[in-house]
C-alpha positions in Angstrom: 45.4 66.9 -116.3 48.4 66.2 -114.1 51.9 66.4 -115.2 52.3 62.6 -114.6 49.5 61.8 -117.0 51.0 64.1 -119.7 54.2 62.1 -119.7 52.7 58.7 -119.3 50.4 58.9 -122.4 53.1 59.5 -125.0 55.1 56.7 -123.6 52.2 54.3 -124.1 51.8 55.5 -127.7 55.5 55.1 -128.4 55.4 51.5 -127.2 52.5 50.6 -129.4 54.1 52.2 -132.4 57.3 50.2 -131.8 55.3 46.9 -131.5 53.5 47.6 -134.8 56.6 48.5 -136.6 58.4 45.3 -135.3 55.5 43.1 -136.5 55.5 44.7 -139.9 59.2 44.4 -140.3 59.1 40.7 -139.2 56.4 39.9 -141.7 58.5 41.4 -144.5 61.5 39.1 -144.0 61.7 36.3 -146.7 61.9 32.8 -145.2 65.2 31.0 -145.9 65.0 28.4 -148.7 65.1 24.8 -147.5 68.0 22.9 -149.1 66.9 19.9 -151.1 69.0 16.9 -150.4 69.5 15.2 -153.8 69.8 11.4 -154.1 72.9 10.2 -156.0 74.3 6.9 -157.0 77.7 6.1 -155.6 80.2 3.3 -155.3 83.2 2.6 -153.1 86.5 2.6 -155.0 87.6 -1.0 -155.7 91.1 -2.0 -154.8 91.8 -4.5 -157.6 95.3 -5.4 -156.5 94.3 -5.5 -152.8 92.0 -8.4 -153.4 94.8 -10.4 -155.1 97.4 -9.6 -152.4 95.3 -9.9 -149.3 94.6 -13.0 -147.2 91.2 -13.5 -145.5 90.7 -15.7 -142.4 88.0 -18.3 -142.1 87.0 -21.6 -140.5 86.3 -24.9 -142.2 82.8 -26.3 -142.1 81.0 -29.3 -143.6 79.0 -28.9 -146.8 76.0 -30.6 -145.2 75.3 -31.3 -141.5 72.2 -32.7 -139.8 70.9 -33.8 -136.5 68.8 -36.9 -137.2 65.6 -37.6 -135.3 62.8 -40.1 -135.5 59.4 -39.0 -136.8 57.8 -41.4 -134.2 58.6 -42.2 -130.6 59.4 -45.4 -128.7 62.2 -47.3 -127.0 65.5 -47.5 -128.8 66.5 -51.1 -129.5 69.7 -50.5 -131.6 72.2 -47.8 -132.5 74.9 -49.4 -134.6 77.0 -46.3 -135.0 79.4 -44.4 -132.8 81.3 -41.1 -133.0 83.8 -41.3 -135.9 82.0 -44.0 -137.9 81.6 -43.4 -141.6 78.1 -44.1 -143.0 76.7 -44.4 -146.5 73.5 -42.9 -147.8 70.6 -45.1 -146.6 72.5 -46.8 -143.8 70.5 -47.5 -140.6 72.0 -45.5 -137.8 69.3 -46.2 -135.1 66.1 -48.2 -134.7 63.2 -48.1 -132.2 61.0 -51.0 -131.2 58.6 -51.6 -134.2 56.1 -54.0 -132.5 53.4 -51.4 -131.7 53.6 -50.0 -135.2 53.4 -53.5 -136.8 50.2 -54.2 -134.8 48.8 -50.9 -135.8 49.5 -51.6 -139.5 47.9 -55.1 -139.3 44.8 -53.7 -137.7 44.5 -50.9 -140.2 44.9 -53.3 -143.1 42.2 -55.6 -141.7 39.8 -52.6 -141.4 40.6 -51.7 -145.0 39.9 -55.3 -146.1 36.5 -55.2 -144.4 35.7 -51.8 -145.9 36.6 -53.0 -149.4 34.2 -56.0 -148.9 31.5 -53.6 -147.8 32.1 -51.4 -150.8 31.7 -54.4 -153.1 28.3 -55.2 -151.4 27.2 -51.6 -151.6 28.2 -51.4 -155.3 26.4 -54.6 -156.1 23.2 -53.4 -154.3 23.3 -50.1 -156.1 23.6 -51.7 -159.5 20.8 -54.2 -158.6 18.4 -51.4 -157.5 19.2 -49.3 -160.6 18.6 -52.2 -163.0 15.3 -53.1 -161.3 14.1 -49.5 -161.5 15.0 -49.3 -165.2 13.3 -52.6 -166.1 10.2 -52.3 -163.8 9.8 -48.9 -162.1 6.9 -50.3 -160.1 9.1 -52.9 -158.4 11.2 -50.4 -156.6 11.5 -46.6 -156.3 13.8 -43.7 -157.1 14.2 -43.2 -153.4 15.5 -46.8 -152.9 18.0 -46.2 -155.8 19.2 -43.0 -154.2 19.7 -44.6 -150.8 21.7 -47.4 -152.5 23.9 -44.8 -154.3 24.5 -42.9 -151.0 25.5 -46.1 -149.3 27.9 -46.9 -152.1 29.4 -43.4 -151.9 29.9 -43.7 -148.1 31.6 -47.0 -148.6 33.9 -45.5 -151.3 34.8 -42.6 -148.9 35.5 -45.1 -146.1 37.8 -47.1 -148.3 39.7 -44.0 -149.3 40.1 -43.0 -145.7 41.4 -46.4 -144.6 43.8 -46.6 -147.6 45.3 -43.3 -146.4 45.5 -44.7 -142.8 47.3 -47.8 -144.1 49.8 -45.6 -145.9 50.4 -43.6 -142.7 50.8 -46.8 -140.7 53.4 -48.2 -143.2 55.3 -44.9 -143.1 55.3 -45.0 -139.3 56.6 -48.5 -139.3 59.3 -47.5 -141.8 60.1 -44.5 -139.6 61.2 -46.8 -136.8 64.4 -47.1 -138.9 66.6 -44.0 -138.8 68.7 -43.8 -142.0 71.5 -41.5 -143.1 70.4 -39.1 -145.8 73.9 -38.7 -147.2 77.4 -40.2 -147.0 79.2 -38.7 -144.0 80.8 -39.0 -140.6 79.0 -39.5 -137.3 80.2 -36.6 -135.0 77.8 -36.9 -132.1 75.3 -39.3 -130.5 72.6 -38.1 -128.2 70.8 -41.2 -126.9 71.8 -44.7 -125.8 70.3 -48.1 -126.4 67.0 -49.0 -124.6 66.4 -45.3 -123.9 62.8 -44.1 -124.6 63.1 -41.7 -127.5 60.6 -38.9 -128.2 59.4 -37.8 -131.6 61.8 -35.3 -133.2 64.4 -35.8 -130.4 68.0 -35.6 -131.8 69.6 -39.0 -131.9 72.7 -38.8 -134.2 74.6 -35.9 -135.8 76.2 -36.5 -139.2 78.5 -34.3 -141.3 79.2 -34.5 -145.0 82.9 -33.9 -145.2 83.5 -35.1 -148.8 83.7 -31.4 -149.5 84.8 -28.6 -147.2 83.4 -25.1 -147.1 84.8 -21.9 -145.6 83.1 -18.6 -145.2 85.2 -15.4 -145.4 84.2 -11.8 -145.0 85.1 -9.4 -147.9 85.1 -5.6 -147.5 82.5 -3.7 -149.5 85.2 -1.9 -151.6 86.3 -5.4 -152.9 83.1 -7.4 -153.1 82.4 -6.3 -156.7 85.6 -8.0 -157.8 84.7 -11.4 -156.2 82.7 -12.5 -159.3 85.9 -12.3 -161.3 87.7 -14.8 -159.1 88.2 -18.2 -160.8 90.0 -20.2 -158.1 91.1 -19.6 -154.5 94.0 -21.1 -152.5 93.2 -22.2 -148.9 95.7 -22.8 -146.1 94.9 -24.4 -142.8 96.9 -23.8 -139.5 96.9 -27.5 -138.8 98.8 -28.2 -142.1 101.4 -25.5 -142.5 103.0 -25.3 -146.0 100.1 -26.9 -147.7 97.7 -25.1 -150.1 94.5 -26.5 -151.4 92.6 -25.2 -154.5 89.0 -24.3 -154.2 86.4 -22.0 -155.8 83.7 -19.6 -154.8 80.3 -21.3 -154.1 78.2 -18.2 -153.4 78.6 -14.5 -152.8 76.5 -12.8 -150.1 74.3 -9.9 -151.2 73.9 -8.1 -147.9 76.6 -6.6 -145.7 76.8 -7.1 -142.0 75.6 -4.1 -140.0 78.7 -4.2 -137.7 81.7 -4.8 -140.0 80.1 -3.8 -143.4 81.6 -6.9 -145.0 80.0 -9.4 -147.3 80.1 -13.2 -146.6 81.6 -15.3 -149.4 81.3 -19.1 -149.2 84.2 -21.1 -150.7 84.3 -24.9 -151.4 87.0 -27.4 -151.9 87.3 -31.2 -152.3 88.5 -33.2 -149.3 92.2 -34.1 -149.9 93.0 -37.8 -150.2 96.1 -37.9 -148.0 94.8 -35.7 -145.0 91.5 -35.0 -143.4 90.3 -31.4 -143.1 87.9 -31.3 -140.2 85.1 -28.8 -139.6 86.2 -26.0 -137.2 89.8 -25.9 -138.4 91.1 -22.3 -138.8 92.8 -21.1 -142.0 93.2 -18.3 -144.5 92.3 -17.9 -148.2 93.8 -15.9 -151.0 92.9 -15.4 -154.6 94.5 -17.9 -157.0 93.4 -17.2 -160.5 91.1 -14.4 -161.6 89.9 -12.6 -164.7 91.8 -9.5 -163.7 94.6 -8.5 -166.0 98.1 -7.7 -165.0 97.5 -4.0 -165.6 94.4 -4.0 -163.4 96.3 -5.8 -160.6 99.3 -3.5 -160.8 97.4 -0.2 -161.0 94.7 -1.3 -158.5 92.0 1.3 -158.4 89.0 1.5 -160.8 85.8 3.5 -161.1 82.8 3.3 -163.5 83.2 5.3 -166.7 80.3 7.6 -165.7 82.1 8.8 -162.6 84.8 10.7 -164.5 84.1 14.1 -166.1 85.9 17.2 -167.4 84.4 20.6 -166.6 84.1 23.2 -169.4 86.7 25.3 -167.8 89.2 22.5 -167.2 91.3 20.1 -169.2 91.9 17.6 -166.4 89.6 14.7 -165.3 87.6 15.0 -162.1 85.4 12.9 -159.9 82.9 13.8 -157.2 83.9 12.5 -153.8 81.2 12.1 -151.1 82.5 13.0 -147.6 80.1 11.3 -145.3 78.3 13.4 -142.6 75.5 11.4 -141.0 73.6 8.3 -141.9 73.4 7.9 -145.7 74.2 11.6 -146.3 77.4 13.4 -147.3 78.9 16.5 -148.9 80.3 16.7 -152.4 83.9 17.5 -153.1 85.3 17.8 -156.6 88.7 16.2 -157.0 91.2 16.0 -159.9 92.4 12.5 -160.8 94.8 10.9 -163.2 93.2 8.2 -165.4 94.7 5.2 -167.0 93.5 2.3 -169.2 89.9 1.2 -169.7 89.1 -2.2 -168.2 86.0 -4.3 -167.8 85.5 -2.7 -164.4 85.7 0.9 -165.7 88.5 3.4 -165.8 91.7 2.8 -163.9 92.7 5.7 -161.6 96.4 6.0 -161.2 96.4 9.0 -158.9 94.0 11.1 -156.8 91.9 8.3 -155.2 92.2 5.9 -152.3 90.5 2.5 -151.9 87.2 2.8 -150.1 86.3 6.4 -151.0 82.8 7.0 -152.2 82.5 8.3 -155.8 79.4 9.6 -157.5 78.7 7.4 -160.6 75.8 9.2 -162.3 74.5 12.7 -162.9 78.0 14.2 -162.4 77.1 17.3 -164.4 74.0 18.2 -162.4 75.6 18.5 -158.9 77.8 21.2 -157.4 80.7 21.6 -154.9 79.6 21.5 -151.3 76.1 20.1 -152.0 74.5 17.8 -149.5 73.5 14.5 -151.1 71.9 11.2 -150.0 73.5 8.0 -151.2 71.0 5.7 -152.9 71.0 2.1 -152.0 71.6 -0.2 -154.9 71.0 -3.9 -155.5 73.3 -6.1 -153.4 74.1 -3.4 -150.9 
């Protein structure tokens, strides 16, 4: 055996031994535990006073608006309204030539009259065949009775079909008159007299301005307070110094993806001395609400279940969620000063800022620094 082989063989053994030991050592290492991301309920701290103090921009719009169109087509023979005209419910705002529809109705009514006469003959023939078969079965047959019954039934079906056709023809004739569905103002006309109008082609646009609406966007840390608002005060740039009382018509239940605000629709009556027109810009602020003076003065409130006192402490605390990514965040325990109880929960006089996320349930089963996932709740 050469000296080279003597030294080479132990080196090979050593390498194999190292590899075996490395694999055994690696198998013995425990895998790190995966952190379970716990779902928690949370709310944004509501700024009670901020809703009362703040103004929200918006733009006036009509309570109802519609582009009127004919259900049938034909040449326009009259359009008695122009832009700016007021119309009452049921007023004719346009009419197309009815002659073709009148002819169609007369023809269909004539066909119905013939069909009704045929039905009377078929009914009479069926009764006659049936009576003969009852009195003298040899004078006719069951087959003849059945044929008479089938002829009567076909005549009934034909009458039913033509009655429906007559109703349709009358409706089409009536549809040559385009009527206003509500009281309002004509704001646009799309066709002129003698123009051939297609079915469903817009002819006249009408707005109902007896009431005025405005949509404003409320931040998510204030939207829970909107239901407590009794009245609102609206101001329009076109009429400086004037305020108009209104109320909330509906509160949106889904926030926009971009601004995270909720749409709230307000409504007010049209003033008698001036005219608020759709599109006018303005602002709105809270008039009267169910919030008490204490709630408005102190401002911040959280649900009762959000406040807790650890066994080793005497102060009150809440869990703040510091957002990380998506709907996840990390828990931070924070001391707070509490005040009076209100219908919205506990007033927080120190330690919180409006808009912060606070855990509202299971506060004794979470820990500092824990990663959590914020559960979506109804209306969010």
